[in-house]
GULUMLUM-759817 format. One line per field, with one value per residue (C-alpha): residue number from 1; residue in one letter; x, y, z. Coordinates in Angstrom, 1 decimal. Layout:
REM residues N
num [NUM | ...]
residuo [A | ...]
u [X | ...]
v [Y | ...]
w [Z | ...]
***
This chain:
REM residues 224
num [1 | 2 | 3 | 4 | 5 | 6 | 7 | 8 | 9 | 10 | 11 | 12 | 13 | 14 | 15 | 16 | 17 | 18 | 19 | 20 | 21 | 22 | 23 | 24 | 25 | 26 | 27 | 28 | 29 | 30 | 31 | 32 | 33 | 34 | 35 | 36 | 37 | 38 | 39 | 40 | 41 | 42 | 43 | 44 | 45 | 46 | 47 | 48 | 49 | 50 | 51 | 52 | 53 | 54 | 55 | 56 | 57 | 58 | 59 | 60 | 61 | 62 | 63 | 64 | 65 | 66 | 67 | 68 | 69 | 70 | 71 | 72 | 73 | 74 | 75 | 76 | 77 | 78 | 79 | 80 | 81 | 82 | 83 | 84 | 85 | 86 | 87 | 88 | 89 | 90 | 91 | 92 | 93 | 94 | 95 | 96 | 97 | 98 | 99 | 100 | 101 | 102 | 103 | 104 | 105 | 106 | 107 | 108 | 109 | 110 | 111 | 112 | 113 | 114 | 115 | 116 | 117 | 118 | 119 | 120 | 121 | 122 | 123 | 124 | 125 | 126 | 127 | 128 | 129 | 130 | 131 | 132 | 133 | 134 | 135 | 136 | 137 | 138 | 139 | 140 | 141 | 142 | 143 | 144 | 145 | 146 | 147 | 148 | 149 | 150 | 151 | 152 | 153 | 154 | 155 | 156 | 157 | 158 | 159 | 160 | 161 | 162 | 163 | 164 | 165 | 166 | 167 | 168 | 169 | 170 | 171 | 172 | 173 | 174 | 175 | 176 | 177 | 178 | 179 | 180 | 181 | 182 | 183 | 184 | 185 | 186 | 187 | 188 | 189 | 190 | 191 | 192 | 193 | 194 | 195 | 196 | 197 | 198 | 199 | 200 | 201 | 202 | 203 | 204 | 205 | 206 | 207 | 208 | 209 | 210 | 211 | 212 | 213 | 214 | 215 | 216 | 217 | 218 | 219 | 220 | 221 | 222 | 223 | 224]
residuo [M | S | R | E | M | I | V | G | G | E | H | L | T | G | R | S | S | H | Q | H | D | Y | D | E | L | L | E | M | S | G | E | P | N | P | S | A | L | S | R | Q | P | H | Q | L | P | P | A | P | P | P | Q | Q | M | T | P | P | Q | H | P | Q | H | P | H | H | H | H | G | H | H | E | N | G | H | T | P | Y | P | Y | E | H | E | R | P | M | P | H | Y | E | Q | Q | Q | H | G | H | P | Q | Q | Q | S | P | A | R | R | R | L | V | S | E | E | P | T | H | E | R | Q | F | P | V | G | F | M | F | E | N | I | A | P | S | G | E | A | D | I | E | V | K | P | Q | V | Y | F | R | G | E | R | L | A | I | P | P | T | I | A | R | Y | F | D | I | L | D | I | K | V | G | K | D | S | Q | L | A | A | T | G | T | M | P | G | E | S | F | S | A | L | A | V | G | V | R | M | E | L | D | T | A | K | P | G | I | V | I | T | I | R | V | R | N | V | D | A | A | P | H | D | F | K | A | V | M | Y | G | A | V | L | E]
u [205.4 | 208.8 | 209.3 | 211.8 | 213.6 | 215.9 | 219.3 | 222.4 | 223.2 | 223.3 | 223.1 | 225.9 | 228.3 | 227.9 | 226.1 | 223.5 | 220.0 | 221.0 | 223.9 | 221.6 | 219.2 | 222.0 | 223.3 | 219.8 | 219.5 | 222.9 | 221.8 | 218.6 | 220.4 | 223.0 | 225.9 | 228.8 | 228.3 | 231.4 | 230.4 | 229.9 | 233.3 | 234.9 | 233.5 | 235.1 | 238.4 | 241.2 | 243.4 | 246.8 | 247.6 | 250.5 | 253.9 | 255.2 | 258.1 | 261.5 | 262.7 | 266.1 | 267.2 | 269.2 | 272.4 | 272.6 | 274.9 | 277.2 | 280.4 | 280.3 | 280.5 | 282.2 | 281.5 | 277.6 | 276.5 | 272.7 | 272.0 | 273.9 | 273.0 | 274.2 | 277.0 | 278.2 | 276.4 | 274.0 | 270.8 | 269.4 | 272.1 | 269.7 | 266.5 | 264.4 | 265.3 | 263.8 | 260.4 | 257.4 | 255.9 | 252.5 | 250.8 | 252.3 | 251.0 | 247.5 | 247.9 | 249.0 | 246.8 | 243.5 | 243.0 | 241.0 | 237.3 | 235.4 | 232.6 | 229.1 | 227.5 | 224.9 | 221.3 | 219.9 | 216.9 | 217.1 | 214.4 | 213.2 | 211.5 | 208.6 | 210.0 | 207.1 | 203.6 | 200.4 | 196.7 | 194.3 | 190.6 | 189.1 | 185.5 | 182.9 | 179.6 | 176.9 | 173.5 | 170.0 | 170.5 | 167.2 | 165.5 | 167.2 | 169.7 | 173.4 | 176.2 | 180.0 | 181.5 | 185.1 | 187.8 | 191.4 | 194.0 | 196.9 | 199.3 | 200.1 | 197.1 | 196.3 | 192.7 | 192.2 | 188.6 | 185.4 | 183.0 | 179.3 | 177.1 | 174.7 | 171.7 | 172.0 | 174.0 | 170.9 | 169.7 | 172.7 | 174.6 | 178.3 | 178.8 | 182.5 | 185.6 | 188.3 | 191.7 | 192.3 | 190.9 | 191.5 | 188.7 | 189.6 | 187.1 | 188.2 | 185.1 | 182.2 | 179.1 | 176.9 | 177.8 | 175.3 | 176.2 | 175.7 | 178.8 | 180.8 | 178.8 | 180.9 | 179.9 | 181.0 | 184.1 | 186.6 | 186.2 | 189.9 | 191.1 | 194.3 | 193.6 | 196.1 | 198.1 | 196.7 | 199.4 | 198.7 | 196.0 | 194.8 | 191.0 | 189.4 | 185.9 | 183.0 | 180.0 | 176.8 | 173.1 | 170.1 | 168.0 | 165.3 | 162.1 | 163.1 | 166.0 | 169.0 | 172.3 | 175.3 | 178.1 | 181.1 | 184.7 | 187.7 | 190.5 | 194.0 | 197.7 | 199.4 | 203.0 | 204.8]
v [13.2 | 14.5 | 18.2 | 20.1 | 22.9 | 25.6 | 25.8 | 27.6 | 31.3 | 33.8 | 31.6 | 29.4 | 32.3 | 34.1 | 37.2 | 38.4 | 39.7 | 43.2 | 43.1 | 41.8 | 44.7 | 47.2 | 45.8 | 46.1 | 49.7 | 50.5 | 48.9 | 51.0 | 54.2 | 53.5 | 53.9 | 51.4 | 48.4 | 47.8 | 44.2 | 43.6 | 45.1 | 42.8 | 39.8 | 40.8 | 39.2 | 41.0 | 43.0 | 44.2 | 47.9 | 48.7 | 48.6 | 52.0 | 53.5 | 52.8 | 55.4 | 56.5 | 54.9 | 56.9 | 55.0 | 53.8 | 55.6 | 52.7 | 51.5 | 49.6 | 45.9 | 44.8 | 41.1 | 41.5 | 40.9 | 40.7 | 44.1 | 47.2 | 50.9 | 53.2 | 54.5 | 51.1 | 50.8 | 48.0 | 49.4 | 46.0 | 43.3 | 40.5 | 39.8 | 39.3 | 42.9 | 44.4 | 46.1 | 44.6 | 46.9 | 48.2 | 46.2 | 43.0 | 43.9 | 44.2 | 40.9 | 39.1 | 41.0 | 40.2 | 36.5 | 35.7 | 35.9 | 32.6 | 32.4 | 32.2 | 28.8 | 28.2 | 27.5 | 24.1 | 21.9 | 19.0 | 16.5 | 16.4 | 13.2 | 13.0 | 13.0 | 13.1 | 11.8 | 13.6 | 12.7 | 14.3 | 13.9 | 13.5 | 14.4 | 12.4 | 14.0 | 13.2 | 15.0 | 13.7 | 10.0 | 8.5 | 5.6 | 2.3 | 4.4 | 3.8 | 6.3 | 6.3 | 9.0 | 9.9 | 12.0 | 12.6 | 13.4 | 15.6 | 13.9 | 10.4 | 9.2 | 6.0 | 5.7 | 4.3 | 5.0 | 5.9 | 8.0 | 8.5 | 10.8 | 8.8 | 10.8 | 9.3 | 6.1 | 4.0 | 5.2 | 3.8 | 0.6 | 0.5 | -1.6 | -1.1 | 1.0 | 1.3 | 2.8 | 3.3 | 0.2 | -2.1 | -3.0 | -2.8 | -5.4 | -9.0 | -10.3 | -8.9 | -8.1 | -5.3 | -3.6 | -1.5 | 2.2 | 2.0 | -0.2 | 3.0 | 5.4 | 8.2 | 6.7 | 3.1 | 1.6 | -0.9 | 0.2 | 1.0 | 0.0 | 0.0 | 0.7 | 0.9 | 4.1 | 6.4 | 8.3 | 11.9 | 11.9 | 8.4 | 8.2 | 6.8 | 5.6 | 4.7 | 3.1 | 3.5 | 2.6 | 4.5 | 1.9 | 4.4 | 5.3 | 8.9 | 10.6 | 11.5 | 13.2 | 11.1 | 12.6 | 11.0 | 11.6 | 9.3 | 9.8 | 8.6 | 9.2 | 11.7 | 11.6 | 14.9]
w [111.4 | 110.3 | 109.8 | 107.8 | 109.7 | 108.4 | 110.0 | 109.3 | 108.7 | 111.4 | 114.5 | 113.2 | 112.4 | 115.7 | 114.4 | 116.8 | 115.8 | 116.7 | 114.3 | 111.6 | 112.1 | 112.1 | 108.8 | 107.3 | 108.3 | 106.7 | 103.5 | 103.4 | 104.1 | 101.3 | 103.7 | 103.5 | 105.8 | 108.0 | 108.6 | 104.9 | 104.1 | 106.7 | 104.8 | 101.5 | 100.6 | 102.4 | 100.0 | 101.0 | 100.5 | 98.2 | 99.9 | 101.0 | 99.1 | 100.6 | 103.1 | 103.9 | 107.1 | 109.7 | 110.5 | 114.1 | 116.6 | 117.3 | 115.8 | 112.5 | 112.7 | 109.5 | 110.2 | 109.7 | 106.2 | 106.6 | 105.1 | 104.1 | 104.1 | 101.3 | 103.6 | 104.6 | 107.9 | 108.7 | 110.4 | 111.4 | 111.5 | 112.2 | 110.2 | 113.4 | 114.4 | 111.3 | 112.0 | 110.3 | 107.6 | 108.3 | 105.6 | 107.0 | 110.5 | 109.1 | 107.4 | 110.6 | 113.0 | 111.2 | 110.4 | 107.3 | 107.9 | 107.7 | 105.2 | 106.7 | 107.0 | 104.4 | 105.4 | 104.7 | 105.4 | 107.9 | 108.8 | 112.4 | 113.5 | 116.0 | 119.6 | 122.1 | 122.6 | 123.7 | 124.1 | 121.6 | 120.8 | 117.3 | 116.7 | 114.6 | 113.6 | 111.1 | 111.0 | 110.5 | 110.0 | 108.9 | 110.8 | 110.0 | 107.9 | 107.9 | 107.6 | 107.2 | 109.3 | 108.3 | 109.8 | 108.5 | 111.2 | 110.2 | 112.7 | 113.7 | 115.6 | 117.4 | 118.7 | 122.2 | 123.2 | 121.5 | 123.6 | 122.5 | 124.5 | 126.8 | 125.5 | 122.0 | 122.5 | 122.7 | 119.2 | 117.3 | 116.7 | 115.7 | 112.6 | 112.0 | 112.9 | 110.2 | 110.0 | 106.3 | 104.6 | 107.6 | 110.0 | 113.7 | 114.8 | 115.7 | 114.0 | 112.0 | 113.9 | 115.3 | 118.6 | 120.6 | 120.9 | 124.7 | 124.9 | 123.9 | 126.1 | 127.7 | 131.1 | 130.2 | 131.8 | 130.5 | 126.9 | 126.1 | 122.6 | 120.8 | 117.1 | 114.3 | 114.0 | 111.3 | 109.5 | 108.4 | 105.8 | 106.5 | 107.0 | 110.2 | 109.6 | 111.9 | 110.4 | 112.4 | 112.0 | 113.5 | 115.3 | 116.4 | 114.6 | 114.3 | 112.7 | 114.9 | 114.7 | 115.6 | 117.6 | 119.2 | 120.3 | 119.8 | 122.3 | 121.3 | 121.3 | 119.0 | 118.1 | 117.3]
***
């Protein structure tokens, strides 16, 4: 049976569970959350006012025309020598934060097989009375063996075994319960696979002169 799993969010963005708990504590205390602030769009601070530059202590080079000071000197003849303003250093030093990945649902198909039992029980079946005993597995189930306790197997006949509406017998007919005794050998079957919610039915008849309870176990493969 396919399952839907939630993926995305914290474990895709690299945030640990400790960081998540720390963020929650900050939110409860009303203090600003540093990690939350870091996720806000980065705003550049206003540029600082121009400052008077001290002329360098070297002879003037009249052939440089990249920038001129008010007294005629060129503090930084080449553009690559000009120091980067503080706000530009912040912009280049902190790359833009990536937005967190959104959570989403993905389908997960069954991947492995196990052996599970399914119980059948019907109380106080009258003499010569018949009963349909139904179970509804909640997983993919394929029956492989029906086991009836030896103490009651002789009191019942098996009239039919169905998966959904389909009979699992090769031909119509009555089968003695002792053929499916828990001590019997060579009784392996391969029934149709019952999807979750599909009914598996065993129809039995009490062949004794007294009422009896019917109990049995069907063993089979479950796909998860």
